[in-house]
C-alpha positions as CSV (number, residue, x, y, z in Angstrom):
1,M,-66.3,-65.2,-25.8
2,T,-66.9,-67.3,-22.8
3,E,-64.0,-68.7,-20.8
4,Q,-64.6,-71.7,-18.6
5,T,-62.7,-71.8,-15.4
6,S,-62.3,-74.9,-13.2
7,S,-61.4,-75.1,-9.5
8,V,-60.6,-78.1,-7.4
9,E,-60.8,-77.8,-3.7
10,D,-57.7,-79.0,-1.8
11,A,-58.3,-82.7,-1.1
12,T,-55.5,-83.1,1.4
13,P,-56.9,-84.8,4.5
14,T,-56.6,-83.2,8.0
15,P,-53.4,-84.7,9.6
16,V,-54.0,-87.1,12.5
17,E,-52.1,-86.4,15.7
18,N,-49.6,-89.1,16.6
19,A,-51.1,-90.8,19.7
20,T,-49.0,-92.1,22.6
21,P,-49.7,-95.9,23.1
22,T,-51.4,-96.6,26.4
23,P,-49.8,-99.4,28.5
24,V,-52.0,-102.4,29.3
25,E,-52.4,-103.0,33.1
26,D,-52.3,-106.5,34.5
27,G,-55.7,-107.2,36.3
28,T,-54.4,-109.9,38.8
29,R,-52.8,-109.4,42.2
30,T,-51.0,-112.8,42.4
31,P,-47.3,-112.3,42.7
32,V,-45.5,-113.4,39.6
33,E,-42.2,-115.1,39.9
34,V,-39.6,-113.4,38.0
35,P,-37.6,-115.9,35.9
36,A,-33.9,-115.8,35.8
37,A,-32.3,-112.9,34.1
38,Q,-32.3,-113.3,30.4
39,P,-30.3,-111.4,27.9
40,P,-32.3,-108.3,26.9
41,A,-34.2,-108.7,23.6
42,P,-33.0,-106.5,20.8
43,E,-35.0,-103.3,20.7
44,V,-37.3,-103.0,17.7
45,P,-37.3,-99.4,16.4
46,P,-40.8,-97.8,16.4
47,A,-42.6,-97.6,13.1
48,P,-41.8,-94.3,11.3
49,V,-45.3,-93.0,11.7
50,R,-44.6,-89.3,11.3
51,K,-42.3,-89.8,8.3
52,D,-44.9,-92.0,6.6
53,R,-47.6,-89.5,7.2
54,R,-45.5,-86.7,5.9
55,V,-44.9,-88.7,2.7
56,L,-48.6,-89.5,2.5
57,R,-49.5,-85.8,2.8
58,A,-47.0,-84.8,0.2
59,L,-48.3,-87.5,-2.1
60,L,-51.9,-86.3,-1.7
61,R,-50.8,-82.6,-2.3
62,W,-49.1,-83.6,-5.5
63,T,-52.2,-85.6,-6.6
64,A,-54.5,-82.6,-5.9
65,A,-52.1,-80.3,-7.8
66,T,-52.1,-82.7,-10.7
67,V,-55.9,-82.7,-10.8
68,V,-55.9,-78.9,-10.7
69,F,-53.4,-78.5,-13.5
70,A,-55.3,-81.0,-15.6
71,A,-58.5,-79.2,-15.1
72,V,-57.0,-75.8,-15.8
73,G,-55.2,-77.2,-18.9
74,T,-58.5,-78.6,-20.2
75,S,-60.2,-75.2,-19.6
76,V,-57.4,-73.3,-21.4
77,A,-57.5,-75.7,-24.3
78,Y,-61.3,-75.4,-24.5
79,G,-61.0,-71.6,-24.4
80,I,-58.5,-71.5,-27.3
81,T,-60.7,-73.7,-29.5
82,R,-63.6,-71.3,-28.9
83,M,-61.5,-68.2,-29.7
84,D,-61.2,-66.6,-33.1
85,R,-57.8,-67.0,-34.7
86,T,-57.0,-63.3,-34.3
87,D,-57.6,-63.5,-30.6
88,V,-54.7,-66.0,-30.0
89,P,-51.3,-64.5,-30.5
90,G,-48.9,-66.5,-32.6
91,L,-51.5,-68.4,-34.7
92,A,-51.3,-67.9,-38.4
93,T,-54.1,-65.8,-40.0
94,E,-53.1,-65.9,-43.6
95,S,-55.7,-68.7,-44.3
96,D,-58.7,-66.8,-43.1
97,G,-59.3,-65.1,-46.4
98,R,-58.3,-61.5,-45.5
99,W,-56.8,-59.3,-48.2
100,D,-53.4,-57.7,-48.0
101,Y,-54.2,-54.0,-48.0
102,P,-51.4,-51.4,-48.1
103,T,-50.7,-49.3,-45.0
104,I,-53.8,-47.1,-44.6
105,T,-53.6,-43.6,-43.0
106,R,-56.1,-40.8,-42.9
107,P,-55.3,-37.7,-45.0
108,P,-54.2,-34.6,-43.1
109,L,-56.9,-32.1,-42.1
110,P,-56.6,-28.4,-42.9
111,S,-55.1,-26.5,-40.0
112,G,-57.6,-26.0,-37.1
113,S,-60.3,-28.2,-38.7
114,P,-61.9,-30.9,-36.4
115,R,-62.4,-34.6,-37.3
116,P,-65.9,-35.3,-38.8
117,L,-67.2,-37.0,-35.8
118,A,-65.7,-34.7,-33.2
119,E,-68.2,-33.1,-30.8
120,S,-67.1,-29.7,-31.9
121,N,-68.0,-30.5,-35.5
122,R,-71.8,-29.9,-35.4
123,T,-72.3,-30.5,-39.1
124,G,-70.2,-33.7,-39.3
125,T,-68.2,-32.2,-42.2
126,H,-65.3,-34.1,-43.6
127,Y,-62.7,-31.4,-44.1
128,A,-60.2,-33.7,-45.7
129,D,-60.3,-34.4,-49.4
130,L,-63.1,-37.0,-49.9
131,R,-61.1,-38.6,-52.8
132,R,-58.4,-39.5,-50.3
133,L,-60.9,-41.1,-47.9
134,V,-61.8,-43.9,-50.4
135,L,-60.2,-47.2,-49.3
136,P,-57.3,-48.1,-51.6
137,A,-57.3,-51.4,-53.5
138,P,-55.5,-54.4,-51.9
139,K,-52.3,-55.7,-53.2
140,G,-52.6,-57.8,-56.4
141,A,-56.0,-56.3,-57.4
142,H,-56.8,-54.9,-60.8
143,V,-58.2,-51.3,-60.4
144,D,-61.4,-50.5,-62.3
145,A,-60.6,-47.4,-64.5
146,A,-64.3,-46.7,-65.0
147,L,-64.7,-45.6,-61.4
148,R,-61.9,-43.1,-61.4
149,G,-64.2,-40.5,-62.9
150,T,-62.9,-37.0,-63.9
151,D,-60.3,-35.6,-61.5
152,G,-61.4,-38.3,-59.1
153,W,-65.0,-37.2,-59.0
154,L,-67.6,-39.7,-60.3
155,A,-70.6,-38.9,-62.4
156,T,-73.9,-39.5,-60.6
157,K,-75.2,-41.7,-63.4
158,T,-72.3,-44.1,-63.0
159,F,-73.2,-44.5,-59.3
160,L,-76.9,-45.0,-60.2
161,A,-76.1,-47.8,-62.6
162,E,-75.6,-50.0,-59.5
163,Y,-79.4,-50.2,-59.1
164,A,-81.4,-52.8,-60.9
165,S,-84.4,-51.1,-62.3
166,R,-84.8,-47.9,-64.3
167,D,-87.5,-46.6,-62.0
168,D,-85.3,-47.1,-59.0
169,R,-82.4,-45.3,-60.7
170,E,-84.6,-42.3,-61.4
171,T,-86.1,-42.3,-57.9
172,V,-82.7,-42.5,-56.2
173,G,-81.3,-39.9,-58.5
174,Q,-84.1,-37.5,-57.6
175,Q,-83.4,-38.1,-53.9
176,L,-79.8,-37.2,-54.4
177,T,-80.7,-34.0,-56.2
178,D,-83.3,-33.0,-53.7
179,N,-80.9,-33.4,-50.8
180,G,-78.1,-31.4,-52.4
181,L,-75.5,-34.1,-53.3
182,R,-72.2,-32.2,-53.6
183,H,-70.0,-34.9,-55.2
184,I,-69.1,-38.6,-55.4
185,A,-65.7,-40.2,-55.0
186,A,-65.3,-43.8,-55.9
187,R,-62.9,-46.7,-56.4
188,G,-63.3,-50.3,-57.7
189,W,-61.1,-53.3,-58.2
190,T,-61.1,-57.0,-59.0
191,T,-59.0,-59.5,-57.0
192,P,-57.4,-62.6,-58.5
193,D,-60.2,-64.8,-57.1
194,G,-62.7,-62.9,-59.2
195,T,-64.3,-60.7,-56.4
196,H,-65.4,-57.4,-57.8
197,T,-65.5,-54.5,-55.3
198,R,-67.0,-51.1,-55.7
199,I,-66.9,-48.3,-53.1
200,Y,-68.8,-45.0,-53.5
201,L,-68.6,-42.0,-51.1
202,L,-71.5,-39.5,-51.4
203,Q,-71.0,-36.1,-49.7
204,F,-73.8,-33.8,-48.6
205,D,-74.0,-30.5,-46.7
206,S,-74.4,-31.9,-43.2
207,V,-74.8,-35.0,-41.1
208,V,-78.5,-34.4,-40.8
209,V,-79.0,-34.6,-44.6
210,A,-76.7,-37.7,-45.0
211,D,-78.6,-39.5,-42.3
212,E,-81.9,-38.8,-44.0
213,V,-80.7,-40.1,-47.3
214,N,-79.4,-43.2,-45.6
215,S,-82.6,-43.9,-43.6
216,P,-85.4,-43.9,-44.5
217,G,-84.1,-42.9,-48.0
218,L,-82.1,-45.9,-49.0
219,T,-82.0,-48.4,-46.2
220,S,-84.2,-50.2,-43.7
221,Y,-83.4,-52.6,-40.9
222,N,-84.2,-55.8,-42.8
223,T,-83.5,-54.9,-46.4
224,P,-82.3,-52.1,-48.7
225,I,-85.1,-50.0,-50.2
226,Y,-83.9,-50.4,-53.7
227,A,-82.4,-53.6,-55.2
228,L,-78.9,-53.6,-56.7
229,R,-78.1,-55.3,-60.0
230,G,-78.0,-59.1,-59.5
231,A,-79.4,-58.9,-56.0
232,E,-83.1,-58.6,-56.2
233,R,-83.7,-60.5,-53.0
234,T,-81.5,-59.5,-50.0
235,M,-81.8,-59.5,-46.2
236,A,-79.9,-58.1,-43.3
237,D,-76.5,-59.7,-42.8
238,D,-76.8,-60.8,-39.1
239,R,-73.6,-62.7,-39.2
240,F,-71.6,-59.5,-39.4
241,P,-69.6,-59.5,-36.1
242,D,-70.7,-56.9,-33.5
243,R,-67.1,-56.3,-32.5
244,A,-66.5,-54.9,-36.0
245,T,-68.7,-51.9,-35.2
246,V,-66.9,-48.5,-35.5
247,D,-68.1,-45.8,-33.1
248,D,-70.5,-43.2,-34.5
249,V,-70.6,-44.9,-38.0
250,I,-74.0,-46.3,-38.8
251,R,-73.8,-49.5,-40.8
252,H,-76.5,-51.4,-42.7
253,A,-75.0,-54.6,-44.2
254,Y,-77.0,-57.0,-46.4
255,D,-76.5,-60.3,-48.0
256,E,-78.2,-61.8,-51.1
257,V,-80.8,-64.6,-50.4
258,K,-80.3,-68.0,-52.0
259,P,-80.6,-69.1,-54.7
260,Y,-78.0,-66.7,-56.0
261,G,-77.9,-65.5,-59.6
262,A,-74.8,-65.6,-61.7
263,E,-73.0,-63.9,-58.7
264,Q,-73.6,-63.5,-55.0
265,V,-73.8,-59.9,-54.1
266,R,-73.0,-58.4,-50.7
267,Q,-73.6,-54.7,-49.9
268,A,-73.3,-52.3,-47.0
269,Y,-74.4,-48.7,-46.5
270,L,-72.3,-46.5,-44.1
271,S,-73.4,-43.1,-42.7
272,A,-70.6,-41.1,-41.1
273,G,-71.0,-37.4,-40.7
274,D,-71.9,-35.6,-43.9
275,T,-70.9,-38.6,-46.0
276,L,-72.9,-41.7,-47.1
277,A,-71.0,-44.8,-48.4
278,L,-72.1,-47.7,-50.5
279,I,-69.8,-50.8,-50.6
280,V,-70.6,-53.6,-53.0
281,Q,-68.8,-56.9,-53.5
282,S,-69.9,-59.6,-56.0
283,R,-68.3,-62.9,-57.1
284,K,-69.3,-65.7,-59.3
285,G,-70.6,-68.6,-57.2
286,A,-70.2,-67.0,-53.7
287,A,-68.7,-63.8,-52.4
288,K,-66.6,-64.5,-49.3
289,A,-67.7,-63.0,-46.0
290,V,-64.2,-62.2,-44.5
291,P,-62.9,-59.8,-47.2
292,F,-66.3,-58.1,-47.3
293,Q,-66.3,-57.5,-43.6
294,Q,-62.6,-56.4,-43.7
295,T,-63.4,-53.9,-46.4
296,V,-66.4,-52.5,-44.7
297,V,-64.5,-52.1,-41.4
298,L,-61.5,-50.4,-42.9
299,Q,-63.7,-48.0,-44.9
300,S,-65.7,-47.2,-41.7
301,Q,-62.4,-46.4,-39.9
302,L,-61.3,-44.0,-42.7
303,L,-64.6,-42.1,-42.5
304,G,-64.7,-42.1,-38.7
């Protein structure tokens, strides 16, 4: 964000030195008769020049200060209007559409095992149980039992059902087999507003394999290689905020191109170590951007 700053130079004028009046000399030499003594005229006090000038300078200083504060106040007000709600402490954020997720913590690692993205972990292996790395459903959501799988592991054909055409399902399935897919953990839910979320975590033998499956296998810069059900025409979601990037997690986010079908479909592929994730959100009419971005970021942090 860009903050505007304003500065006002001190407008107080340079004080003028108090000059001593110069007496006027009489230019004639003719003697002047002095009249009879008169009672002395009452003395007129000199004009309070110094005091008035001090008051004037004080007034000018206060005027300049007022201009400065007004300018700074305008700049601060402008800055706040340009900020996101989450950047201004004290402003309510309940109305921005975010979901109420439970407290999220990473599962413990086996003793002595490094994090998946640690420099010492050359293969990018997730040593924690992958089933515990799937993002939990937000509060109030109805969990999709079909994605629980057996003992928490999902059948590959259930994952492949996300793709629109039979040929694409066969092609993607063969890629997964050829690259030694180990297993899939998944979770899905539907929130009260009708948004349906599906998250799939696919684990391979190493970060090199997972990266290859991600790109060029399933993703490209502008569009996914294979269309999902209900989203035959998609493009890169360039409105996804850059500050939501999680270090060392590769993200490809896509949005459906208008006109939408029965639902709008949003999707994102994440590559983190030996694991590839697919996140899909769909909703009748329009799938809101904020909960989608929130879900993608939280899942990225769990995998990172």
